[in-house]
N, C-alpha and C positions, 0 to 999 in steps of 0.2 A: 427452562428450555425455550420458552415462547420469546423470550427477550433475546436469547442467543441466536433463534431463527432470524428474527427481524434484525440484528445486528450484522449477522453474516450475509444476509441478502443484500443489506444495503451496501456494504464494503465490496461485495463481490461485484454486484451491478455497476456501482461506480468505476471500479477497475476495468472491468470488460467493456464498458462504454467508452472509456477512454482509449482503450487498446483498439475497439473497433473503428473509433473515428480517426485515429492516427493511420490505422492500415487503410481504411478507405481512402484517406486524403492521398496517401502514397501511391495508392493504385489507380487514383484518377476516378473512384466511384462516388462522384459527387453530383448532386443535382442541380442544374442551373435553372433560374427562373424562366419558365416557358410561356406564361399566360399571365393577364391581369390578376388572376386569382392569387398568385404567389407574392407574399409580402416581403421575403428576403430578396437582396440584390446581389448576392455573391453566391458561389457553388458551396453547398452543403451536402454531407452525405446523409442518407436517408435510411441508414441501418442500425438505428437505435434499438429496434425490437430484438436484434440479435443477443445483445447483453442481457436483457429481461429473460428471453427464452432460455438461454444457456444457465442462467442463475437459478430459475425456477427448476430446471431438470436437476441441476446440481443439488439443490436443497431436497429434492425429492429422493434422489440416489443416496445422499447421505442419511437421509432419514430411514431408508430401506436398509442400509448397512448397518446402522445403529441398532435396528430392531433385530436384524438377524443376527448379530455378534453379542448383543445384550441379553443377558437372561432375566432382566427385569425393564421396566419402562415401557411407553408406548409412543414410538416416535413416528410411526408410519401407517399410512392409512392406503387401503386399496383404492379409496375414492380418489386419492390424489392421481394416481396413474390413469384412471379411468376417465379423468377430466383431461389431464395433460395430453393422453393419446390423440383424441379428436381435436385438441387445441393445436397441436402440432401440424395437423393437415391445414389449418387456416393459417398458420403462421407460414408455411412453405408455399401455400398459394399467394399470401401477400408478398413473400421474397421474391419469388418468380414475377410478379407485377412490378416491383421495384426495379428489376434488372431489364426485363423483357416487355413489360406491359401486357397486360391481360384485358380482355373485353369485360363488360359487367356482367354478361350472361356467364362467362367462364368462372368468374369470382363466385357468382350465385350459385352455380352448381356445386363448387367446392365447399361453399359454407353450409350448403344443404346436407351435403353428404356428412359433413362433420357433425351437423346436428342430429341426423339420423342415428349416427353411431353413439352420439351421447345418450339418446333416448333409449338405445339398445343396452348402454351400459347401466341403465336404471336411473337416470337423471331426466326426467320429463315432467310434463305438467300431467298429474294423474288424478287431480281432483279440484273441483270448484264449488264447495258447499255452499258459497255465498248465493250460487246461481241456481243450484238445483238440490232437490230432496235427498237424492242419491249422489253423495259427492265424488265417488270413484268413477273416473271415464275409462271408457275402452280406449284401446290404442287407435282405433280409428278416428277418433275425437283428439286424443291426447297428442299423437305424433304431429299432426298438422299444427297444433296450438304450440308445440314445443319448437318446431321449426320456425314459425312465425316469430316467437319470442328470441330466440337465439339470433336469427338473421338480422331482426330489427335492432338489438342492441349492438351487435358486432359492427354493423354500418353506421350505427350512430356515432360511435366513438371515431370512427374513420371520418366523418364528415365534420366534427368539431376540431379535428386535427388540422386547423389552418393557423394557428399562431404559435409562437414559441411558447412551450410549457403547457398550453391549454388543455389538450387532451389528457395528457399525463397527470396534471394537476387534478383534474375533475376525476379522474379514475381513482387516484389517491384518497379522495375524500369519499368516494363510493366504497372503495376497499376497507377503509377505516370504520364505517358504518357496518358492513358485513362482519368485521372482526368482533364489533361489540355484540351484535346478535348472535354470533357463534358462541361467544362467551356465556351469554345469558342462557343459551339454549343447550350448553355442554356439548356442542359439536367440535370435538377435538380435531379430527381430519380436517375440516373445513377450515378452522381456525388456524391450523399451521399452514395451509395452502394461502390463506387470505393474508396471514403475516408475512409470508414469503413474497407473495405479490406487492404487497405494500412496500416492503423493504427495497425490492428490486425497482419499482417506480421512483421511490425518493431517491435512490441511488443515481438512477438516469436523469431526474430532474436537475442534478448538479449541473449538467452539461447542456440541458435542453431549455431551462429559463432564460428568457431574453436578457442579452443577445444571445441566442443559441449556436452551439457549435455542432450539432448533431440533430438530425430529426428522427422521430419515431419510425417514418415510413409506413406503408401498408402492412408490413410484415408484423410492426410493433402495435399500431392502432387497432387492426383486425384481431390480432391475438389477445390484446387486453380486454377488447370488447366482448369476444368470445368466452374468455375466463370469467368476466365478472358475470355475464349471463349464465353460464354453468354454475358458478358458486352460488348465484341466488336460487337457481332450481335445487342444488344439493342441499342448502341451508333450509329450503321449504319441507324437506322430507319429516323434520322432527318438529317444525313450527306450528302453531294455530293457524286457522285459516287466515285471519287478518294479518298476522304477520308474513305468512307464505305469500299472499296476494299484494297487499299494499306496500310493505316496507321496500322491497325490491323497486316496485314501480316509482316510489317518491324518492328514494335515495339515488336513483339514475336520472333524475327529473331533467337536468340540463340537457343531456345527450338525447334523451326521449322526446323532449320538447323541441329540440332543434331539428332532427329528422322529420318529426310530425309536421312542422311549420314547413319544411323545405318539400315534403311530399304534397302538403295542401295547396301551397302557393304555385307549384309547377303544375299540378292539375287545373287550377282556377285559371292560369295564364295559358294552358293548352301547350305546355312544353313537355318534353321528354323527361321522365322521373329519373333517369340515371345519367344525365348530362350536368357536368359540374358547372356552378356558376359563382358568383361574387355576391350572394344575397343570403349568405348564413348570418346567424345573429351576431357572431364576432365582426363580420364585414360591416353590418349596419352600425355596430357601435364605433367602429372606426370612422364611418361616414358621418357620425355626428360631431367628429372633432376629438374624441377622446384618442390619448396615444396608445400605442401598441401595449406597453406594460401596463398602463391604468385600465385598458380593456380586459387584460388577462385577470388582474386583481379582481375587477367587478365581478367577472364571471366565476372566480374562485368563491367569491363572496355568495353568490347565487347558488353555486353547488354546495357550499357549506351549510347554507340555510335549508336546502331540500334534504340534506343529510340529517340535520337536526330535527326538522319535521317528521322525517320517517321514524327516528328513535322515539317520539312521542307516541307513536302507534304501539309500542311494546305495552303501554300502560292499559289496563282492560277497561278503563273509565271511558264509557260511552260518549260523554260529554267532550272529553280530551279528543278522542278520534273524529267526531263531528267538527271541532275547532280546527284541526290540521286540514281536514278536506275543505272545509270553508276558504282557510287561508289560501290554499293551493288554487281553489277554483276562482277566487278573486285577484290573487296576485299574478297569476300566468296571463290572463287577458289583459291585465292593466299594463304589465311588462311588455307584451307583445305589441300593444298598441302603441307605446313610445317608440317602437323601432319604426314605425310609419311604412309598413308594408302596404304598396299600392294594392296588392290582391285582396287584402282583407278589408280595406277601406271600401272597394268595391263590393265585397260580400257583405259589408255593412249596409251599404246602400240598397243592395239587393234585398236583405231581411227586412228594412224599412219599408221598402216597397211591397213586399210580401204582406207585412201587417196592415198596410194601408191599400191592399188590392181593391177593396171594395169601393173606396173613393176614386181608385184610378179608373175602375170600370164605368163609375158613374160620369167622370170628366170625360172620358172617351165617348161615352152615349151621347153626352151634350154635344160634342163637336160633331157627331154624326147628324144629330138632328138640326144643327146649325147649317150643315152642308145642304140639307133638305130644304130649309127656310131661305137660304141666300137667293135662289132665282126669283122668289117672289117680291124681293126688295126693290121697290120702285123710287126710292127717295134715299138722300144720305143719312138722314135721320134714323131711318128704319134699319139701314145697313150697320149703324153704330149700336143700335140697340141689340140686335141679333148677336153681334160679336161680343159685346159686353156681357150679355147673358151667358155667353158660351164660354168665355175665357177668364172671366173673373174668378168664378169658383176653382179653377184649374191653378190659380197663382199668379196670373198675368195682371199686369197694372195698366196696359195701353197698347195700342197700335199705331202703324202710320202707313201712309201710302206715298211712294216716291215715284210719279210717272215721268216716263221718257218723253222728252220735249226738245223742240229745236230753239236756237236763240232769238229767232225772229217770229212774229205772230202769223206768219204766213201758213203753219200748219194747223189747221182748225181743229184737227182730232184731239189736241191736248187741252183744249179749253175747258174749264177755265184756270188751269194750272199754269199757264203761260203768264199769268199774273205774278208768280213767284220764280225767283231766281233758281231754286232747286226743286220746284213743282212738289213741295212736301206738305202732307197734311198729316198732322198727329192728334190723337185723341186719348186722354187719359182718364180713367174713372176713379182713380186714388188721388186726392188733392196734393197730398206732400210731394208729388213727383213735380210739382210746378217750381220747387226751390232747387231740385237736383236732377241731374240726368240720370237715367236708368243704367243699372250695373249690368245688365244682361239683355241679349236679344237674340232672335233668331229670323232670318229673313227668306223669304220665298220669291222667286222669280215669276212674273206674271206674263201670260202670252196671250195675243190678240188670236181671234178666231182663224185669221189669215196666216197665222205662224210668226209674225213679227212680235219683237218684245214690247209688252206694255209698260212694265214698271217693276217695282220691288214692294211686297208686302211684308211688314215687319212685327213682331210683337215683343213688347218690352217686359222686363221684370225689374223691380228695384232691389229686391233682396234675393242676391245670388245664391246665398246659402241655404235657403229654403228649399226643400226637396220638390222636385217637379213631378206631381201625381198625375202623369198622362203618358201616353205613348206617342212619341214623336213621329212614328211611322204615319200616323193618321194625317199629319200635317204634311209630311213630305210625299205622300202618295197624291197622284195625278187628280183624284176625285176633288180634293179639297181645294187644291191650287186652281183647278179649272172653274170651280163655283165661284171663287173670288175674282178670278179674271172675267167670267161672263158678266158679273154683276157691276163691276167698275167699268167694263167696256160699254154695258148697256146704260148706266148713269152718265157717262162721258157723252154719249149720242144724245141722251135728253137734254143735257146741259147745253150742248151746241145748238140743238134744235131751238131751245127757249131763247138762246142768246141772238140767234139770227132773226126770230120772228118779231122780238120784243126786247128791249133793253132793261134788264132787271134793275129795280131800285136799291136792292141789297144783294150783297155778295152770298154764294151759296155756302161760304165759310162763316157766315154769321150764326150758324147753328151753335147751341150751347156745348161747351166742352171740348172746343177745339183750340189748338195751337197752330199757327201758320208760320213756319220757320222758327223764328225765335221770338214772336210776338204773341204774346197771350191774348186771345179774344175773351174768354170767360171760362169758368169751370163749375158748372152747376149739375147736379144729377138729372140724368135723363129720366124721362117716364119709363116705368117697366113696359116692356114689349108684351103685347097681349098674346 
């Protein structure tokens, strides 16, 4: 009987899908690509869910008829209609969306209503013995958890329905896992519904695999997602705690991962959660240069691995369960990292900064103290000592001053930088920088007390990959820039006074550790500032 249900569902779904495809094409009910998210280049019907929906209802009615007219045998389960009823609400919401277009809020209301009806039919989250001494939950807790679970899984399959055969294929793997669990737990009614769903999906895939001639549409992806979430809840009624909680989550790993990643990255980038984009897992794989069909096959493999790992959870051995959980916890972050999401790279930088927050605070304090010491600098040597002590622990390797000057020596304010074509003074405290230019720098504009531009102060780093453990706001704030401007302007005035009163025998640039233009003077360690 089980084999017969599978075969009938497969053949019936294949026949209905082909008829729906031809009928939709004849009526012009085809979807043209309207945004850069759409991969297809021609009009294709989006009513593939109709064949799956009709097939499942047909199998359910045949089972009811066989039970009604047969004196023996058990082909029908009240659970089937208790699940298909709420699922039909989701199907028709998706069908209206395929034709008319609905707002995310309206679709959410429809899915929530179907989830509440499912809970009232006896399929909901009623126990969490892993988390509490008293496993049975009241409806006040169980109903919201049920709604979150159902809506989450329902939309997860809708989100991954972006490539030919992807959502249907992943659903097929998850359904097969459900069939295995139902067999082991002797859940005949759930097994019958899961086999019918597996056969219907397999029959639909005949026309949906790349190159697809028909799509699931919202009516199909939402309907399948709702059914899988409901079947998981129904199967948990007889299952031990680990099976009831962990197996559905792991077996539906790919769609759960995709929707979780989508929510997190949209939250991190301050985007609306319900606005579609081209940043899903399958889009990222296509962006890496993998072909359409290869991307689908790779994700089939990922979905199959999740399903296989979930079956290991049926074994009571604690070590095996721990191994599965460790594999998931290591494999998922590694896989997501390969997709190169900018949001998670920034999150990683933020986490690294959090772990090093003590050093960040220390470097920020050092810069604030340097700002207090700068007005006391009366010589170029003291000026460099203060900056070295301040910026070397923060990861900088040197600094430079480029002062504004006229091409003629008639402007006395820029002395002695008029000796240089670019009026540039550079000082590095890390000697290897003599052989190579720094890879990264930040520049601040210096202003005179009268409002005229004085020049540019730049900080250099050789290793751009090394994290910058400081707040750049401290540098860009007017206080620090003003302190640098004041001391440079004061030193310029002092140098000009010395030059006019007596001709110096040595240049002010003869201080150790300086580069003038591209000519190296010397590079020795400065004495530590007191």
